[in-house]
N, CA, C and O atoms as a printed pandas DataFrame, in Angstrom:
     atom_number atom_name residue_name chain_id  residue_number  x_coord  y_coord  z_coord
0              1         N          MET        A               1  -19.361    5.614  -33.680
1              2        CA          MET        A               1  -18.318    5.339  -34.233
2              3         C          MET        A               1  -16.782    5.026  -33.652
3              4         O          MET        A               1  -15.971    4.129  -33.885
4              5         N          ALA        A               2  -16.773    6.776  -32.354
5              6        CA          ALA        A               2  -15.722    7.047  -31.578
6              7         C          ALA        A               2  -15.466    6.287  -30.518
7              8         O          ALA        A               2  -14.350    6.102  -30.031
8              9         N          ILE        A               3  -17.121    5.556  -29.912
9             10        CA          ILE        A               3  -16.922    5.247  -28.886
10            11         C          ILE        A               3  -16.582    3.482  -29.228
11            12         O          ILE        A               3  -16.076    2.854  -28.298
12            13         N          TYR        A               4  -16.741    3.062  -29.964
13            14        CA          TYR        A               4  -15.871    1.407  -30.673
14            15         C          TYR        A               4  -14.412    1.587  -30.953
15            16         O          TYR        A               4  -13.649    0.622  -30.895
16            17         N          VAL        A               5  -13.960    2.911  -31.283
17            18        CA          VAL        A               5  -12.929    2.679  -31.880
18            19         C          VAL        A               5  -12.431    2.776  -30.594
19            20         O          VAL        A               5  -11.876    1.788  -30.112
20            21         N          GLY        A               6  -12.539    3.857  -29.919
21            22        CA          GLY        A               6  -11.986    3.978  -28.093
22            23         C          GLY        A               6  -11.730    2.361  -27.126
23            24         O          GLY        A               6  -10.831    1.819  -26.483
24            25         N          SER        A               7  -13.318    2.057  -27.584
25            26        CA          SER        A               7  -12.996    0.790  -26.677
26            27         C          SER        A               7  -12.354   -0.354  -27.195
27            28         O          SER        A               7  -11.997   -1.239  -26.417
28            29         N          LYS        A               8  -12.102   -0.482  -28.777
29            30        CA          LYS        A               8  -10.915   -1.173  -29.168
30            31         C          LYS        A               8   -9.578   -1.082  -28.925
31            32         O          LYS        A               8   -8.731   -1.975  -28.947
32            33         N          ALA        A               9   -9.423    0.548  -28.599
33            34        CA          ALA        A               9   -8.025    1.120  -28.652
34            35         C          ALA        A               9   -7.731    0.685  -27.133
35            36         O          ALA        A               9   -6.808   -0.120  -27.011
36            37         N          MET        A              10   -8.232    1.004  -26.224
37            38        CA          MET        A              10   -7.747    1.216  -25.157
38            39         C          MET        A              10   -8.278   -0.345  -24.551
39            40         O          MET        A              10   -9.389   -0.845  -24.728
40            41         N          PRO        A              11   -6.998   -0.987  -23.713
41            42        CA          PRO        A              11   -7.306   -2.043  -23.125
42            43         C          PRO        A              11   -7.803   -1.899  -21.485
43            44         O          PRO        A              11   -7.458   -1.100  -20.615
44            45         N          GLU        A              12   -8.559   -2.792  -21.472
45            46        CA          GLU        A              12   -9.367   -3.112  -19.855
46            47         C          GLU        A              12   -8.434   -2.764  -18.554
47            48         O          GLU        A              12   -8.711   -1.888  -17.735
48            49         N          THR        A              13   -7.518   -3.432  -18.521
49            50        CA          THR        A              13   -6.969   -3.555  -17.619
50            51         C          THR        A              13   -5.017   -2.869  -17.984
51            52         O          THR        A              13   -4.455   -2.699  -19.066
52            53         N          LEU        A              14   -4.568   -2.674  -16.736
53            54        CA          LEU        A              14   -3.089   -1.879  -16.346
54            55         C          LEU        A              14   -2.399   -3.092  -17.091
55            56         O          LEU        A              14   -2.477   -4.206  -16.573
56            57         N          ASN        A              15   -1.730   -2.920  -18.283
57            58        CA          ASN        A              15   -0.661   -3.729  -18.576
58            59         C          ASN        A              15    0.716   -2.998  -18.365
59            60         O          ASN        A              15    0.733   -1.794  -18.622
60            61         N          ARG        A              16    1.822   -3.572  -17.942
61            62        CA          ARG        A              16    3.148   -3.532  -18.072
62            63         C          ARG        A              16    3.253   -1.564  -17.391
63            64         O          ARG        A              16    4.110   -0.731  -17.683
64            65         N          THR        A              17    2.218   -1.426  -16.597
65            66        CA          THR        A              17    2.585    0.315  -16.606
66            67         C          THR        A              17    3.499    0.728  -15.203
67            68         O          THR        A              17    3.295    0.258  -14.083
68            69         N          PRO        A              18    4.394    1.575  -15.506
69            70        CA          PRO        A              18    5.284    1.876  -14.915
70            71         C          PRO        A              18    4.772    3.044  -13.530
71            72         O          PRO        A              18    4.161    4.104  -13.663
72            73         N          ILE        A              19    5.163    2.540  -12.517
73            74        CA          ILE        A              19    5.262    3.308  -10.926
74            75         C          ILE        A              19    6.296    3.060  -10.433
75            76         O          ILE        A              19    7.046    2.094  -10.576
76            77         N          ALA        A              20    6.378    4.213   -9.648
77            78        CA          ALA        A              20    7.431    4.122   -8.698
78            79         C          ALA        A              20    7.392    4.577   -7.461
79            80         O          ALA        A              20    6.515    5.434   -7.347
80            81         N          ILE        A              21    7.954    4.373   -6.517
81            82        CA          ILE        A              21    8.157    4.421   -4.853
82            83         C          ILE        A              21    8.880    5.055   -4.167
83            84         O          ILE        A              21   10.019    4.608   -4.024
84            85         N          VAL        A              22    8.508    6.362   -3.462
85            86        CA          VAL        A              22    9.073    6.797   -2.531
86            87         C          VAL        A              22    9.077    5.831   -1.141
87            88         O          VAL        A              22    8.004    5.722   -0.547
88            89         N          ASP        A              23   10.167    5.189   -0.658
89            90        CA          ASP        A              23   10.140    4.393    0.657
90            91         C          ASP        A              23   10.748    5.718    1.317
91            92         O          ASP        A              23   11.767    6.337    1.010
92            93         N          GLU        A              24    9.818    5.955    2.305
93            94        CA          GLU        A              24   10.913    6.741    3.246
94            95         C          GLU        A              24   10.628    6.017    4.432
95            96         O          GLU        A              24   10.970    6.613    5.453
96            97         N          ASP        A              25    9.993    4.673    4.633
97            98        CA          ASP        A              25   10.093    4.255    5.995
98            99         C          ASP        A              25   11.208    3.067    5.807
99           100         O          ASP        A              25   12.089    2.995    6.663
100          101         N          GLN        A              26   11.205    2.329    4.947
101          102        CA          GLN        A              26   12.177    1.257    4.880
102          103         C          GLN        A              26   12.148    0.069    5.677
103          104         O          GLN        A              26   13.131   -0.582    6.034
104          105         N          SER        A              27   10.550   -0.241    6.009
105          106        CA          SER        A              27   10.065   -1.401    6.869
106          107         C          SER        A              27    9.801   -2.128    5.842
107          108         O          SER        A              27    9.780   -1.857    4.641
108          109         N          ALA        A              28    9.446   -3.811    6.861
109          110        CA          ALA        A              28    9.160   -5.104    6.293
110          111         C          ALA        A              28    7.617   -4.144    5.441
111          112         O          ALA        A              28    7.471   -4.226    4.221
112          113         N          ALA        A              29    6.839   -3.490    6.132
113          114        CA          ALA        A              29    5.795   -3.254    5.573
114          115         C          ALA        A              29    5.722   -2.478    4.402
115          116         O          ALA        A              29    4.781   -2.623    3.622
116          117         N          SER        A              30    6.544   -1.740    4.220
117          118        CA          SER        A              30    6.564   -1.066    3.115
118          119         C          SER        A              30    7.321   -1.621    2.168
119          120         O          SER        A              30    7.213   -1.095    1.060
120          121         N          SER        A              31    8.097   -2.573    2.266
121          122        CA          SER        A              31    8.845   -3.760    1.153
122          123         C          SER        A              31    7.172   -4.635    0.778
123          124         O          SER        A              31    6.730   -4.718   -0.368
124          125         N          ARG        A              32    6.618   -5.079    1.739
125          126        CA          ARG        A              32    5.712   -5.868    1.475
126          127         C          ARG        A              32    4.546   -4.952    0.328
127          128         O          ARG        A              32    4.058   -5.322   -0.740
128          129         N          ILE        A              33    4.429   -3.994    0.889
129          130        CA          ILE        A              33    3.497   -2.870    0.016
130          131         C          ILE        A              33    4.171   -3.197   -1.474
131          132         O          ILE        A              33    3.759   -3.883   -2.409
132          133         N          ALA        A              34    5.178   -2.544   -1.323
133          134        CA          ALA        A              34    6.052   -2.316   -3.278
134          135         C          ALA        A              34    5.764   -3.621   -3.993
135          136         O          ALA        A              34    5.465   -3.668   -5.186
136          137         N          GLY        A              35    5.904   -5.044   -2.927
137          138        CA          GLY        A              35    5.774   -6.237   -3.839
138          139         C          GLY        A              35    4.720   -6.713   -4.237
139          140         O          GLY        A              35    4.648   -7.800   -4.809
140          141         N          ALA        A              36    3.423   -5.710   -3.905
141          142        CA          ALA        A              36    2.445   -5.969   -4.276
142          143         C          ALA        A              36    2.172   -5.358   -5.875
143          144         O          ALA        A              36    1.127   -5.551   -6.496
144          145         N          PHE        A              37    3.205   -4.678   -6.325
145          146        CA          PHE        A              37    3.170   -4.526   -7.998
146          147         C          PHE        A              37    3.727   -5.202   -8.700
147          148         O          PHE        A              37    4.875   -4.868   -8.996
148          149         N          TYR        A              38    3.150   -6.469   -9.284
149          150        CA          TYR        A              38    4.048   -7.037  -10.155
150          151         C          TYR        A              38    3.547   -7.252  -11.760
151          152         O          TYR        A              38    2.359   -7.120  -12.057
152          153         N          LEU        A              39    4.587   -7.601  -12.768
153          154        CA          LEU        A              39    3.974   -8.163  -14.017
154          155         C          LEU        A              39    2.339   -8.987  -14.067
155          156         O          LEU        A              39    1.968   -9.284  -12.931
156          157         N          PRO        A              40    1.736   -9.228  -14.742
157          158        CA          PRO        A              40    1.962   -8.163  -16.265
158          159         C          PRO        A              40    1.331   -6.849  -15.862
159          160         O          PRO        A              40    1.614   -5.856  -16.533
160          161         N          TYR        A              41    0.401   -6.726  -14.702
161          162        CA          TYR        A              41    0.058   -5.534  -14.551
162          163         C          TYR        A              41    0.643   -4.020  -14.424
163          164         O          TYR        A              41    0.048   -2.998  -14.767
164          165         N          PHE        A              42    2.403   -4.137  -13.652
165          166        CA          PHE        A              42    2.943   -3.436  -13.449
166          167         C          PHE        A              42    4.183   -3.426  -13.320
167          168         O          PHE        A              42    4.667   -4.084  -12.399
168          169         N          MET        A              43    5.287   -2.462  -14.465
169          170        CA          MET        A              43    6.434   -3.042  -14.258
170          171         C          MET        A              43    7.346   -2.997  -12.238
171          172         O          MET        A              43    7.119   -2.577  -11.104
172          173         N          PRO        A              44    8.358   -3.742  -13.018
173          174        CA          PRO        A              44    8.852   -3.876  -11.412
174          175         C          PRO        A              44    8.949   -2.295  -10.930
175          176         O          PRO        A              44    9.337   -1.468  -11.754
176          177         N          PRO        A              45    8.578   -1.860   -9.528
177          178        CA          PRO        A              45    8.489   -0.438   -9.085
178          179         C          PRO        A              45    9.866   -0.007   -8.884
179          180         O          PRO        A              45   10.727   -0.754   -8.420
180          181         N          ARG        A              46   10.070    1.181   -9.229
181          182        CA          ARG        A              46   11.330    1.933   -9.296
182          183         C          ARG        A              46   11.250    2.750   -7.989
183          184         O          ARG        A              46   10.284    3.448   -7.681
184          185         N          ARG        A              47   12.549    2.560   -7.136
185          186        CA          ARG        A              47   12.700    3.067   -5.936
186          187         C          ARG        A              47   13.293    4.344   -6.254
187          188         O          ARG        A              47   14.440    4.507   -6.670
188          189         N          ILE        A              48   12.454    5.214   -6.036
189          190        CA          ILE        A              48   13.146    6.777   -6.131
190          191         C          ILE        A              48   12.989    7.994   -4.660
191          192         O          ILE        A              48   12.114    8.009   -3.794
192          193         N          SER        A              49   14.005    8.774   -4.801
193          194        CA          SER        A              49   13.492   10.054   -3.974
194          195         C          SER        A              49   12.535   10.445   -3.807
195          196         O          SER        A              49   11.689    9.980   -4.571
196          197         N          GLN        A              50   12.119   11.290   -2.974
197          198        CA          GLN        A              50   11.104   12.161   -3.139
198          199         C          GLN        A              50   11.409   13.336   -4.026
199          200         O          GLN        A              50   10.426   13.684   -4.680
200          201         N          PRO        A              51   12.396   13.979   -4.212
201          202        CA          PRO        A              51   12.613   14.929   -5.023
202          203         C          PRO        A              51   12.473   14.599   -6.303
203          204         O          PRO        A              51   11.979   15.373   -7.122
204          205         N          GLU        A              52   12.958   13.244   -6.634
205          206        CA          GLU        A              52   12.595   12.601   -7.843
206          207         C          GLU        A              52   11.451   12.382   -8.788
207          208         O          GLU        A              52   11.410   12.285  -10.015
208          209         N          ARG        A              53   10.545   12.332   -7.865
209          210        CA          ARG        A              53    9.013   12.136   -8.043
210          211         C          ARG        A              53    8.100   12.812   -8.716
211          212         O          ARG        A              53    7.243   12.213   -9.366
212          213         N          ASN        A              54    8.145   13.961   -8.666
213          214        CA          ASN        A              54    7.393   15.182   -9.361
214          215         C          ASN        A              54    8.219   15.348  -10.985
215          216         O          ASN        A              54    7.658   15.429  -12.077
216          217         N          LEU        A              55    9.473   15.361  -10.744
217          218        CA          LEU        A              55   10.432   15.416  -12.097
218          219         C          LEU        A              55   10.498   13.995  -12.988
219          220         O          LEU        A              55   11.069   13.992  -14.078
220          221         N          ARG        A              56    9.812   12.676  -12.390
221          222        CA          ARG        A              56    9.158   11.776  -12.869
222          223         C          ARG        A              56    8.011   11.927  -13.784
223          224         O          ARG        A              56    7.859   11.775  -14.996
224          225         N          MET        A              57    7.001   12.394  -12.472
225          226        CA          MET        A              57    5.654   12.333  -13.372
226          227         C          MET        A              57    5.705   13.736  -14.459
227          228         O          MET        A              57    5.334   13.734  -15.633
228          229         N          ASP        A              58    6.134   14.612  -13.879
229          230        CA          ASP        A              58    5.814   15.565  -15.051
230          231         C          ASP        A              58    6.397   15.067  -16.440
231          232         O          ASP        A              58    5.668   14.860  -17.410
232          233         N          ALA        A              59    7.650   14.907  -16.450
233          234        CA          ALA        A              59    8.672   13.741  -17.764
234          235         C          ALA        A              59    7.818   12.730  -17.968
235          236         O          ALA        A              59    8.225   12.208  -19.005
236          237         N          GLY        A              60    6.470   11.890  -17.438
237          238        CA          GLY        A              60    6.017   11.180  -18.232
238          239         C          GLY        A              60    6.732    9.346  -17.933
239          240         O          GLY        A              60    6.418    8.280  -18.461
240          241         N          LEU        A              61    7.489    9.592  -17.154
241          242        CA          LEU        A              61    8.215    8.176  -16.761
242          243         C          LEU        A              61    7.397    7.525  -15.711
243          244         O          LEU        A              61    7.395    6.296  -15.636
244          245         N          ASP        A              62    6.877    8.067  -15.101
245          246        CA          ASP        A              62    5.793    7.148  -13.899
246          247         C          ASP        A              62    4.159    7.594  -14.874
247          248         O          ASP        A              62    3.871    8.548  -15.597
248          249         N          THR        A              63    3.268    6.157  -14.348
249          250        CA          THR        A              63    1.947    6.348  -14.463
250          251         C          THR        A              63    1.668    6.872  -13.056
251          252         O          THR        A              63    1.064    7.936  -12.926
252          253         N          PHE        A              64    2.178    6.008  -11.747
253          254        CA          PHE        A              64    1.984    6.208  -10.699
254          255         C          PHE        A              64    3.051    6.334   -9.890
255          256         O          PHE        A              64    3.984    5.700  -10.382
256          257         N          ALA        A              65    3.509    7.125   -8.354
257          258        CA          ALA        A              65    4.337    6.953   -8.115
258          259         C          ALA        A              65    3.424    7.123   -6.360
259          260         O          ALA        A              65    2.619    7.971   -5.975
260          261         N          LEU        A              66    3.842    6.267   -5.863
261          262        CA          LEU        A              66    3.641    5.643   -4.304
262          263         C          LEU        A              66    4.695    6.314   -3.155
263          264         O          LEU        A              66    5.850    5.895   -3.078
264          265         N          ASP        A              67    4.228    7.317   -2.332
265          266        CA          ASP        A              67    4.859    7.690   -1.567
266          267         C          ASP        A              67    4.638    7.089   -0.046
267          268         O          ASP        A              67    3.574    7.223    0.557
268          269         N          ILE        A              68    5.762    6.426    0.476
269          270        CA          ILE        A              68    5.284    6.099    1.927
270          271         C          ILE        A              68    6.173    6.712    2.978
271          272         O          ILE        A              68    7.362    7.015    2.879
272          273         N          PRO        A              69    5.231    6.852    4.165
273          274        CA          PRO        A              69    5.929    8.096    4.794
274          275         C          PRO        A              69    6.879    7.639    6.008
275          276         O          PRO        A              69    6.806    6.449    6.317
276          277         N          PRO        A              70    7.559    8.269    6.561
277          278        CA          PRO        A              70    8.313    7.690    7.749
278          279         C          PRO        A              70    7.985    7.260    8.831
279          280         O          PRO        A              70    7.535    8.185    9.508
280          281         N          ASN        A              71    7.975    6.221    9.408
281          282        CA          ASN        A              71    7.496    5.640   10.547
282          283         C          ASN        A              71    6.179    4.801   10.180
283          284         O          ASN        A              71    5.566    4.365   11.154
284          285         N          PHE        A              72    5.666    4.517    8.924
285          286        CA          PHE        A              72    4.893    3.858    8.390
286          287         C          PHE        A              72    4.295    2.926    9.431
287          288         O          PHE        A              72    3.275    3.066   10.106
288          289         N          GLN        A              73    5.337    1.770    9.387
289          290        CA          GLN        A              73    5.004    0.637    9.931
290          291         C          GLN        A              73    4.953    0.880   11.266
291          292         O          GLN        A              73    4.011    0.367   11.870
292          293         N          ARG        A              74    5.965    1.731   12.057
293          294        CA          ARG        A              74    5.435    2.187   13.563
294          295         C          ARG        A              74    3.981    2.353   13.968
295          296         O          ARG        A              74    3.342    1.787   14.855
296          297         N          GLU        A              75    3.636    3.249   13.112
297          298        CA          GLU        A              75    1.918    3.557   13.053
298          299         C          GLU        A              75    1.106    2.976   12.909
299          300         O          GLU        A              75    0.013    3.298   13.376
300          301         N          LEU        A              76    1.310    1.759   12.130
301          302        CA          LEU        A              76    0.290    0.860   11.807
302          303         C          LEU        A              76    0.513    0.083   12.804
303          304         O          LEU        A              76   -0.503    0.071   13.499
304          305         N          LEU        A              77    1.566   -0.775   13.369
305          306        CA          LEU        A              77    1.293   -1.458   14.619
306          307         C          LEU        A              77    0.921   -1.003   15.578
307          308         O          LEU        A              77    0.173   -1.633   16.326
308          309         N          ALA        A              78    1.354    0.283   15.850
309          310        CA          ALA        A              78    0.319    1.171   17.091
310          311         C          ALA        A              78   -1.077    1.270   16.579
311          312         O          ALA        A              78   -1.677    1.977   17.388
312          313         N          GLY        A              79   -1.780    0.947   15.743
313          314        CA          GLY        A              79   -3.090    0.712   15.388
314          315         C          GLY        A              79   -3.732    2.015   14.860
315          316         O          GLY        A              79   -4.950    2.188   14.838
316          317         N          ARG        A              80   -2.965    2.778   14.504
317          318        CA          ARG        A              80   -3.235    3.532   13.578
318          319         C          ARG        A              80   -3.720    3.529   12.279
319          320         O          ARG        A              80   -3.712    2.461   11.668
320          321         N          SER        A              81   -4.189    4.644   11.689
321          322        CA          SER        A              81   -3.999    4.483   10.177
322          323         C          SER        A              81   -3.025    5.307    9.465
323          324         O          SER        A              81   -3.614    6.335    9.131
324          325         N          PRO        A              82   -2.074    5.328    9.162
325          326        CA          PRO        A              82   -0.723    6.125    8.466
326          327         C          PRO        A              82   -1.591    5.847    6.896
327          328         O          PRO        A              82   -2.166    4.890    6.377
328          329         N          ALA        A              83   -1.280    7.375    6.495
329          330        CA          ALA        A              83   -1.569    7.582    4.957
330          331         C          ALA        A              83   -0.541    7.201    4.147
331          332         O          ALA        A              83    0.594    7.272    4.616
332          333         N          ILE        A              84   -0.730    6.718    2.768
333          334        CA          ILE        A              84    0.210    7.082    1.822
334          335         C          ILE        A              84   -0.210    7.542    0.318
335          336         O          ILE        A              84   -1.037    7.014   -0.426
336          337         N          LEU        A              85    0.413    8.414    0.148
337          338        CA          LEU        A              85    0.055    9.396   -1.051
338          339         C          LEU        A              85    0.328    8.626   -2.516
339          340         O          LEU        A              85    1.359    7.988   -2.724
340          341         N          LEU        A              86   -0.460    8.738   -3.236
341          342        CA          LEU        A              86   -0.384    7.802   -4.419
342          343         C          LEU        A              86   -0.845    9.243   -5.442
343          344         O          LEU        A              86   -1.919    9.844   -5.439
344          345         N          ASN        A              87    0.129    9.452   -6.097
345          346        CA          ASN        A              87    0.367   10.331   -7.421
346          347         C          ASN        A              87   -0.010    9.516   -8.823
347          348         O          ASN        A              87    0.438    8.465   -9.281
348          349         N          ILE        A              88   -1.023   10.444   -9.315
349          350        CA          ILE        A              88   -1.536    9.102  -10.568
350          351         C          ILE        A              88   -1.781   10.470  -11.646
351          352         O          ILE        A              88   -2.472   11.479  -11.508
352          353         N          ASP        A              89   -0.948   10.040  -12.687
353          354        CA          ASP        A              89   -0.425   10.505  -14.396
354          355         C          ASP        A              89   -1.842   10.820  -15.000
355          356         O          ASP        A              89   -2.066   10.423  -16.144
356          357         N          ALA        A              90   -2.924   11.583  -14.235
357          358        CA          ALA        A              90   -4.222   11.275  -14.998
358          359         C          ALA        A              90   -4.257   11.481  -16.911
359          360         O          ALA        A              90   -5.117   11.153  -17.728
360          361         N          THR        A              91   -3.089   12.073  -17.055
361          362        CA          THR        A              91   -3.439   12.125  -18.800
362          363         C          THR        A              91   -3.153   10.677  -19.353
363          364         O          THR        A              91   -3.384   10.417  -20.534
364          365         N          ARG        A              92   -2.541    9.540  -18.297
365          366        CA          ARG        A              92   -2.251    8.370  -19.413
366          367         C          ARG        A              92   -3.043    7.139  -18.658
367          368         O          ARG        A              92   -2.689    5.961  -18.620
368          369         N          MET        A              93   -4.091    7.675  -18.126
369          370        CA          MET        A              93   -5.009    6.593  -17.026
370          371         C          MET        A              93   -6.302    6.284  -17.945
371          372         O          MET        A              93   -7.283    7.026  -18.013
372          373         N          VAL        A              94   -6.142    5.067  -18.641
373          374        CA          VAL        A              94   -7.449    4.409  -19.055
374          375         C          VAL        A              94   -8.811    4.426  -18.446
375          376         O          VAL        A              94   -9.866    4.592  -19.058
376          377         N          VAL        A              95   -8.689    4.272  -17.425
377          378        CA          VAL        A              95   -9.844    4.298  -16.495
378          379         C          VAL        A              95  -10.469    5.828  -16.461
379          380         O          VAL        A              95  -11.671    6.091  -16.494
380          381         N          VAL        A              96   -9.323    6.830  -16.382
381          382        CA          VAL        A              96  -10.167    8.512  -16.751
382          383         C          VAL        A              96  -10.871    8.203  -18.441
383          384         O          VAL        A              96  -12.001    8.473  -18.846
384          385         N          ALA        A              97  -10.143    7.791  -18.901
385          386        CA          ALA        A              97  -10.778    7.946  -20.569
386          387         C          ALA        A              97  -12.088    7.264  -20.135
387          388         O          ALA        A              97  -13.147    7.890  -20.081
388          389         N          ARG        A              98  -11.972    5.844  -19.800
389          390        CA          ARG        A              98  -13.590    5.197  -19.745
390          391         C          ARG        A              98  -14.818    5.664  -18.899
391          392         O          ARG        A              98  -16.041    5.570  -19.007
392          393         N          PHE        A              99  -13.915    6.224  -17.984
393          394        CA          PHE        A              99  -15.022    7.053  -17.128
394          395         C          PHE        A              99  -15.846    8.321  -18.208
395          396         O          PHE        A              99  -17.009    8.440  -18.594
396          397         N          TYR        A             100  -14.838    8.971  -18.387
397          398        CA          TYR        A             100  -15.418   10.331  -19.465
398          399         C          TYR        A             100  -16.440    9.509  -20.430
399          400         O          TYR        A             100  -17.574    9.942  -20.637
400          401         N          ILE        A             101  -15.933    8.202  -21.053
401          402        CA          ILE        A             101  -17.145    8.421  -22.046
402          403         C          ILE        A             101  -18.008    7.228  -21.757
403          404         O          ILE        A             101  -18.534    6.542  -22.634
404          405         N          LEU        A             102  -18.124    7.017  -20.388
405          406        CA          LEU        A             102  -19.749    6.527  -20.037
406          407         C          LEU        A             102  -20.270    7.818  -18.844
407          408         O          LEU        A             102  -21.355    7.726  -18.269
408          409         N          ALA        A             103  -19.483    8.779  -18.648
409          410        CA          ALA        A             103  -20.464    9.893  -17.977
410          411         C          ALA        A             103  -20.614   10.680  -18.889
411          412         O          ALA        A             103  -20.951   11.787  -18.471
412          413         N          ALA        A             104  -20.476   10.587  -20.400
413          414        CA          ALA        A             104  -20.970   11.431  -21.264
414          415         C          ALA        A             104  -22.148   10.792  -21.909
415          416         O          ALA        A             104  -23.197   11.389  -22.147
416          417         N          GLY        A             105  -21.887    9.406  -22.207
417          418        CA          GLY        A             105  -22.781    8.624  -22.248
418          419         C          GLY        A             105  -24.043    8.828  -21.509
419          420         O          GLY        A             105  -25.103    9.046  -22.095
420          421         N          LEU        A             106  -23.905    8.739  -19.879
421          422        CA          LEU        A             106  -25.071    9.063  -19.279
422          423         C          LEU        A             106  -25.458   10.411  -19.403
423          424         O          LEU        A             106  -26.640   10.476  -19.068
424          425         N          GLU        A             107  -24.915   11.810  -19.810
425          426        CA          GLU        A             107  -25.201   12.719  -19.615
426          427         C          GLU        A             107  -26.348   12.823  -20.725
427          428         O          GLU        A             107  -27.218   13.677  -20.558
428          429         N          LEU        A             108  -26.389   12.000  -21.841
429          430        CA          LEU        A             108  -26.722   12.153  -22.800
430          431         C          LEU        A             108  -28.180   11.444  -22.664
431          432         O          LEU        A             108  -29.315   11.918  -22.716
432          433         N          ALA        A             109  -27.748   10.253  -22.489
433          434        CA          ALA        A             109  -29.219    9.769  -21.975
434          435         C          ALA        A             109  -29.925   10.483  -20.840
435          436         O          ALA        A             109  -31.151   10.429  -20.929
436          437         N          GLY        A             110  -29.587   10.946  -20.103
437          438        CA          GLY        A             110  -30.159   12.148  -19.027
438          439         C          GLY        A             110  -31.361   13.159  -19.508
439          440         O          GLY        A             110  -32.561   13.269  -19.255
440          441         N          ARG        A             111  -30.407   13.839  -20.335
441          442        CA          ARG        A             111  -30.918   15.139  -21.300
442          443         C          ARG        A             111  -32.372   14.354  -22.484
443          444         O          ARG        A             111  -33.487   14.762  -22.809
444          445         N          ALA        A             112  -31.663   13.241  -22.771
445          446        CA          ALA        A             112  -32.822   12.318  -23.860
446          447         C          ALA        A             112  -34.068   12.211  -22.782
447          448         O          ALA        A             112  -35.140   12.684  -23.162
448          449         N          GLN        A             113  -34.019   11.735  -21.715
449          450        CA          GLN        A             113  -35.200   11.543  -21.174
450          451         C          GLN        A             113  -35.677   12.665  -20.538
451          452         O          GLN        A             113  -36.901   12.718  -20.417
452          453         N          GLN        A             114  -35.041   13.555  -20.111
453          454        CA          GLN        A             114  -35.596   14.859  -19.600
454          455         C          GLN        A             114  -36.550   15.767  -20.984
455          456         O          GLN        A             114  -37.648   16.314  -20.894
456          457         N          LYS        A             115  -35.747   15.663  -22.049
457          458        CA          LYS        A             115  -36.958   16.309  -23.444
458          459         C          LYS        A             115  -37.956   15.395  -23.493
459          460         O          LYS        A             115  -39.063   15.934  -23.501
460          461         N          THR        A             116  -37.981   14.078  -23.533
461          462        CA          THR        A             116  -39.258   13.290  -23.338
462          463         C          THR        A             116  -40.042   13.665  -22.266
463          464         O          THR        A             116  -41.265   13.626  -22.397
464          465         N          ALA        A             117  -39.579   13.996  -21.307
465          466        CA          ALA        A             117  -40.295   13.761  -19.900
466          467         C          ALA        A             117  -41.267   15.684  -20.353
467          468         O          ALA        A             117  -42.465   15.956  -20.277
468          469         N          SER        A             118  -40.416   16.326  -20.659
469          470        CA          SER        A             118  -40.832   17.856  -20.652
470          471         C          SER        A             118  -41.764   17.825  -22.331
471          472         O          SER        A             118  -42.530   18.786  -22.396
472          473         N          THR        A             119  -41.789   17.206  -23.199
473          474        CA          THR        A             119  -42.532   16.874  -24.342
474          475         C          THR        A             119  -43.808   16.103  -24.060
475          476         O          THR        A             119  -44.699   16.151  -24.908
476          477         N          ALA        A             120  -43.983   15.398  -22.951
477          478        CA          ALA        A             120  -44.967   14.324  -22.619
478          479         C          ALA        A             120  -45.961   15.558  -21.681
479          480         O          ALA        A             120  -47.191   15.519  -21.702
480          481         N          THR        A             121  -45.342   16.385  -21.060
481          482        CA          THR        A             121  -46.262   17.288  -19.811
482          483         C          THR        A             121  -46.831   18.188  -20.883
483          484         O          THR        A             121  -47.980   18.597  -20.716
484          485         N          GLN        A             122  -45.974   18.646  -22.269
485          486        CA          GLN        A             122  -46.893   20.025  -22.387
486          487         C          GLN        A             122  -47.901   19.677  -22.972
487          488         O          GLN        A             122  -48.116   18.562  -23.449
488          489         N          PRO        A             123  -49.020   21.169  -22.985
489          490        CA          PRO        A             123  -50.460   20.118  -24.013
490          491         C          PRO        A             123  -50.378   20.591  -24.851
491          492         O          PRO        A             123  -51.088   20.280  -25.808
């Protein structure tokens, strides 16, 4: 019953998910990345400063906070692979809940299979 209720209560896709972006590069590349988050999956990205990022995440205002570092575009054009930091509020993630339900089901199935195999080999 709990799995059925959980599957009906939790949508399978993101819907108007709040996201914030710390754009320390202010380049065309970082603007294109910011523009990739759009309705209905995401709320329009909120541009914030780095000190605001953790405060907003702790307050539950954003589910995602993307941090684009300085010189991101320059590194990209130079053929390097610059890193982008993505903070995720795991307490609000449907994916985490769905993964947990799946993992719990797999664990129970594995235990049942082990029990069946051990009982079958006993004299």
